[in-house]
C-alpha positions in Angstrom: -39.2 57.1 -24.5 -36.8 53.9 -23.8 -36.5 54.8 -20.1 -39.7 54.9 -19.6 -40.4 51.4 -21.5 -37.5 49.8 -19.2 -39.3 51.0 -16.4 -42.3 50.3 -17.7 -41.5 46.8 -18.0 -39.8 46.3 -14.6 -43.0 47.9 -13.1 -44.1 44.0 -15.4 -41.9 41.8 -13.7 -42.8 43.4 -10.9 -46.3 42.3 -10.2 -46.7 39.4 -11.9 -44.8 37.9 -8.8 -46.7 38.3 -6.2 -50.1 37.5 -8.6 -48.5 34.6 -10.0 -48.6 33.7 -6.0 -51.9 35.2 -6.4 -52.5 32.4 -8.3 -50.7 29.4 -7.6 -53.0 30.8 -3.7 -56.4 30.5 -5.4 -55.6 27.1 -7.2 -54.2 25.4 -3.6 -57.2 27.0 -2.0 -59.7 25.4 -4.8 -58.0 22.5 -4.8 -58.6 22.1 -0.5 -62.3 23.2 -1.7 -63.2 20.1 -3.9 -60.6 17.6 -1.3 -63.5 18.5 1.3 -66.2 18.9 -1.2 -65.7 14.6 -2.2 -65.2 14.5 0.9 -68.5 15.7 2.1 -69.7 13.5 -1.0 -67.9 10.7 0.4 -69.4 10.7 4.5 -73.1 11.9 2.2 -73.0 8.6 0.1 -71.5 6.6 3.5 -74.7 7.6 4.8 -77.7 6.9 2.5 -75.2 3.1 2.0 -76.1 3.1 5.6 -79.6 3.9 5.5 -80.5 2.2 2.8 -79.0 -1.7 4.3 -81.1 -0.5 7.2 -83.9 -0.3 5.4 -83.7 -3.1 3.6 -82.7 -5.1 7.1 -85.7 -4.3 8.2 -87.6 -5.1 5.3 -85.8 -9.0 5.6 -86.5 -8.7 8.9 -90.4 -8.5 8.8 -90.5 -10.4 5.7 -89.0 -14.0 7.1 -91.4 -13.3 10.7 -94.1 -12.7 8.3 -93.0 -16.1 6.6 -92.5 -17.8 9.8 -95.7 -17.1 11.1 -97.7 -18.5 7.6 -95.5 -21.5 8.0 -96.9 -22.1 11.9 -100.6 -21.3 9.9 -99.8 -24.0 7.3 -98.2 -26.4 10.3 -101.2 -26.0 11.9 -103.7 -26.0 9.5 -102.4 -29.2 8.1 -102.6 -31.1 12.1 -104.8 -34.6 11.3 -107.0 -35.9 8.4 -107.5 -34.0 4.7 -110.9 -31.9 5.2 -112.6 -30.0 2.7 -112.4 -27.5 5.0 -108.5 -27.8 5.4 -108.2 -27.4 1.8 -109.5 -24.1 1.2 -107.5 -23.4 4.2 -104.9 -24.5 3.1 -105.7 -23.1 -0.1 -106.3 -19.3 1.5 -102.9 -19.7 3.1 -101.3 -20.1 -0.4 -102.9 -17.1 -1.6 -100.7 -15.6 1.5 -98.0 -16.7 0.8 -98.3 -16.2 -2.7 -98.3 -11.8 -1.6 -95.6 -12.5 -0.3 -93.2 -14.1 -3.0 -94.4 -10.8 -4.9 -93.5 -8.6 -2.2 -90.1 -10.5 -1.6 -89.6 -10.1 -5.4 -89.9 -6.4 -5.3 -87.2 -6.4 -3.0 -85.1 -8.4 -4.9 -85.2 -5.5 -7.2 -83.6 -3.0 -5.0 -80.6 -5.6 -3.9 -80.4 -6.7 -7.6 -76.9 -5.8 -8.5 -75.3 -8.3 -5.9 -74.4 -11.5 -6.9 -75.2 -13.2 -3.7 -79.0 -11.6 -2.8 -79.7 -12.0 -6.4 -78.7 -16.1 -6.0 -80.3 -16.3 -2.4 -83.7 -14.0 -3.6 -84.1 -17.3 -6.8 -83.6 -19.6 -3.9 -86.6 -17.5 -2.3 -88.9 -17.5 -5.5 -88.4 -20.7 -6.3 -89.8 -22.4 -3.0 -92.1 -19.7 -2.1 -93.6 -20.4 -6.2 -94.2 -24.2 -4.6 -95.1 -23.4 -1.6 -97.3 -21.2 -3.2 -98.4 -24.1 -5.7 -98.8 -26.5 -2.9 -100.4 -25.4 -0.8 -103.4 -24.1 -3.5 -103.6 -27.4 -3.5 -104.6 -28.1 -0.7 -100.8 -30.0 0.3 -99.2 -28.7 3.3 -97.2 -31.9 3.9 -94.0 -31.6 6.5 -92.1 -31.1 2.5 -94.0 -27.3 2.4 -93.3 -26.4 5.4 -89.4 -27.6 5.2 -89.7 -24.8 2.0 -91.1 -22.1 4.0 -88.5 -22.3 7.2 -85.6 -22.7 4.7 -87.4 -19.4 2.9 -87.4 -17.5 6.6 -83.8 -18.7 7.3 -82.6 -17.4 4.1 -84.2 -14.4 4.3 -83.3 -12.9 8.2 -79.1 -14.7 7.0 -79.9 -11.4 4.4 -81.0 -9.7 7.1 -78.1 -10.0 9.2 -75.8 -10.0 6.5 -77.2 -5.9 6.4 -76.0 -5.7 10.0 -74.5 -1.9 10.0 -71.7 -3.4 12.1 -70.9 -5.8 9.0 -69.4 -3.8 7.0 -69.5 -0.5 5.7 -70.0 -1.7 1.4 -73.7 -2.0 0.6 -73.8 -5.5 -0.5 -70.5 -8.4 -0.7 -70.0 -9.6 -4.9 -71.2 -6.6 -6.8 -72.3 -8.6 -10.3 -69.9 -8.5 -13.3 -71.7 -6.1 -16.0 -70.5 -8.4 -19.2 -69.4 -12.1 -18.5 -71.2 -13.4 -15.9 -71.0 -17.7 -17.4 -71.2 -19.8 -13.8 -72.8 -22.8 -13.8 -75.7 -23.5 -11.7 -76.7 -25.0 -9.5 -79.0 -28.6 -8.6 -81.8 -29.2 -6.7 -83.0 -30.9 -3.2 
């Protein structure tokens, strides 16, 4: 009986080595598969970021073009002596400016988590609000047109910052969750 028990134990010991080797091989294969999965996830995330950047860039360029066209319309409409028709046309342009402002605010929601883009959107919103107000009162002078030009320049700069060749990250300067104690800026 002892012999049988001893042989049984000896067989179990000899079976352990291949079993342990198989376990180690399986673990190595699982780790390799996990590594490949993580790499695939990184590639998918990078592609998604690239697509988001391209979409945002296109949206900023489109808004800049529309704002620039509105600025040109304002300049054309504001020429000459002030008439009722001119004031009415400027008020219509003010409504168009308000519509653009709403679109810009919607775009802001997509980039809220970035400090720089958030600040730029705040500036754009303030300028667009002032331009809407001024145009709404029939005012389309050089100051209004300068604000519109500033909006165009800022939108184009934001589009350029999203250039796919510029960076691999979706945006620069992620906003911290808390403790954002920056100071405010002045106005021109």
